[in-house]
C-alpha positions as CSV (number, residue, x, y, z in Angstrom):
1,M,0.0,0.0,0.0
2,T,3.0,2.3,-0.3
3,R,2.7,2.9,-4.1
4,D,1.3,6.1,-5.5
5,D,-1.8,5.7,-7.5
6,D,-2.0,7.5,-10.8
7,Q,-5.7,8.6,-10.8
8,G,-6.7,6.0,-13.3
9,G,-10.4,5.1,-13.4
10,E,-9.9,1.8,-11.5
11,T,-9.2,3.4,-8.1
12,I,-11.2,5.9,-6.1
13,T,-11.0,7.6,-2.7
14,L,-13.8,6.9,-0.3
15,A,-14.9,10.6,-0.5
16,E,-15.2,10.3,-4.3
17,W,-17.1,7.1,-4.0
18,A,-19.4,8.5,-1.3
19,K,-20.4,11.3,-3.7
20,E,-21.1,8.9,-6.5
21,I,-23.4,6.7,-4.4
22,G,-25.2,9.5,-2.5
23,R,-23.7,8.9,0.9
24,T,-21.5,11.1,3.1
25,P,-17.8,10.2,3.6
26,E,-18.6,10.2,7.4
27,H,-21.3,7.5,6.9
28,I,-18.8,5.3,5.0
29,A,-16.1,5.9,7.6
30,I,-18.3,5.2,10.6
31,R,-20.8,2.6,9.4
32,W,-19.2,0.7,6.6
33,R,-15.4,0.9,6.7
34,P,-15.1,-0.9,10.1
35,A,-16.8,-4.0,8.6
36,R,-14.5,-7.0,8.4
37,D,-15.4,-7.6,4.8
38,F,-15.1,-4.0,3.6
39,P,-12.4,-3.7,0.9
40,R,-8.9,-2.6,2.0
41,P,-7.1,0.3,0.3
42,T,-5.0,-0.7,-2.7
43,G,-2.7,2.3,-2.6
44,R,-2.4,6.0,-1.9
45,R,-3.0,9.1,-4.0
46,R,-0.9,12.2,-3.3
47,R,-2.6,15.5,-3.9
48,P,-0.5,17.9,-5.9
49,G,1.3,20.4,-3.7
50,I,0.2,18.8,-0.5
51,P,3.0,17.0,1.5
52,G,2.3,13.7,3.2
53,P,1.5,10.1,2.4
54,G,-1.6,11.0,0.4
55,E,-5.2,9.6,0.6
56,P,-6.0,5.9,0.6
57,V,-7.5,4.7,-2.7
58,Y,-9.7,1.6,-3.2
59,D,-10.4,-0.6,-6.1
60,R,-13.7,0.7,-7.6
61,R,-14.9,-2.8,-8.6
62,A,-14.2,-4.2,-5.1
63,L,-16.3,-1.3,-3.6
64,E,-19.1,-1.9,-6.0
65,T,-19.1,-5.6,-5.4
66,W,-19.1,-5.0,-1.6
67,L,-22.0,-2.6,-1.9
68,A,-24.1,-4.9,-4.0
69,E,-23.6,-7.7,-1.4
70,W,-24.4,-5.4,1.5
71,E,-27.6,-4.3,-0.3
72,K,-28.6,-7.9,-0.8
73,T,-28.3,-8.7,2.9
74,R,-30.2,-5.5,3.8
75,A,-33.1,-6.4,1.4
76,R,-33.8,-9.7,3.2
77,P,-35.8,-10.1,6.4
78,R,-33.6,-10.9,9.3
79,R,-35.8,-13.9,10.3
80,R,-38.5,-15.8,8.5
81,Y,-41.6,-16.7,10.6
82,E,-43.8,-19.8,10.2
83,V,-47.6,-19.3,10.3
84,P,-48.7,-20.4,13.8
85,G,-51.7,-22.6,13.3
86,D,-54.5,-21.8,10.9
87,P,-53.4,-19.0,8.4
88,N,-57.1,-18.0,8.0
89,E,-57.7,-17.4,11.7
90,M,-58.4,-13.8,12.7
91,R,-56.3,-12.5,15.6
92,T,-55.1,-9.3,17.1
93,L,-51.6,-8.2,16.3
94,G,-50.7,-8.8,19.9
95,A,-51.9,-12.4,19.8
96,I,-50.0,-13.0,16.6
97,A,-46.9,-11.5,18.1
98,R,-47.2,-13.8,21.1
99,L,-47.6,-16.8,18.9
100,L,-44.5,-15.8,16.9
101,G,-42.5,-15.2,20.1
102,I,-41.8,-11.6,19.5
103,D,-42.7,-8.3,21.2
104,G,-46.0,-6.8,20.3
105,K,-44.3,-3.6,19.2
106,S,-42.6,-5.5,16.5
107,L,-45.9,-5.9,14.7
108,S,-47.8,-2.8,15.9
109,Q,-45.2,-0.5,14.3
110,Y,-46.4,-1.9,10.9
111,R,-50.1,-1.4,11.7
112,P,-50.7,1.0,8.8
113,M,-49.2,-1.5,6.4
114,F,-51.3,-4.3,7.8
115,D,-54.4,-2.2,7.6
116,T,-53.7,-1.6,3.9
117,H,-52.5,-5.0,2.8
118,A,-53.9,-7.6,5.2
119,A,-57.4,-8.9,5.5
120,H,-58.9,-7.5,8.7
121,R,-62.2,-6.8,10.5
122,D,-63.1,-4.6,13.4
123,Q,-64.7,-6.4,16.4
124,G,-65.7,-3.7,18.9
125,A,-62.6,-1.9,20.0
126,R,-60.3,-4.6,18.6
127,R,-59.1,-5.1,15.0
128,L,-58.5,-8.7,14.0
129,Y,-56.1,-9.6,11.2
130,R,-55.8,-12.7,9.1
131,T,-52.8,-14.4,10.6
132,G,-51.4,-15.7,7.3
133,D,-51.4,-12.2,5.8
134,V,-49.6,-10.7,8.7
135,V,-46.9,-13.4,8.7
136,E,-46.5,-13.1,5.0
137,L,-46.1,-9.3,5.1
138,L,-43.7,-9.6,8.0
139,N,-41.6,-12.1,6.1
140,N,-41.6,-10.0,2.9
141,R,-40.7,-6.7,4.5
142,R,-37.4,-5.2,3.6
143,G,-34.6,-5.3,6.0
144,R,-34.2,-3.5,9.3
145,A,-35.1,0.2,9.3
146,R,-37.0,0.0,6.0
147,V,-40.6,1.1,5.7
148,F,-43.3,-0.5,3.5
149,S,-44.9,1.7,0.9
């Protein structure tokens, strides 16, 4: 990693890459670069007129490959759930959460999505949802911190 890089199109600094992919350099430095599988620098690029070792540069293809893999893992649900019992049974979100072994807030945060996409009926003050629909929507949601549209 001691060689100087000659600004060819194959290498890029993290700041340049961040701009291309719509992220901040700080986001990459804090969130992504510490990952064990994040690509390592391939060299350094000196800036004209500025003394010092220069800025680390990375193989552009390695960064793009890493990002594609990262996005694939983010697009999957972290855990898949099996439908507990009869998928057509109507239950409250709290009852479904208990059967799945998860906190009720894990489902209630998606209530607007369930209201839009899952079969449901009101029974007094309670809203009952078709269990199979709720589990299917939960399994097909995008990864953590993503919102259904």
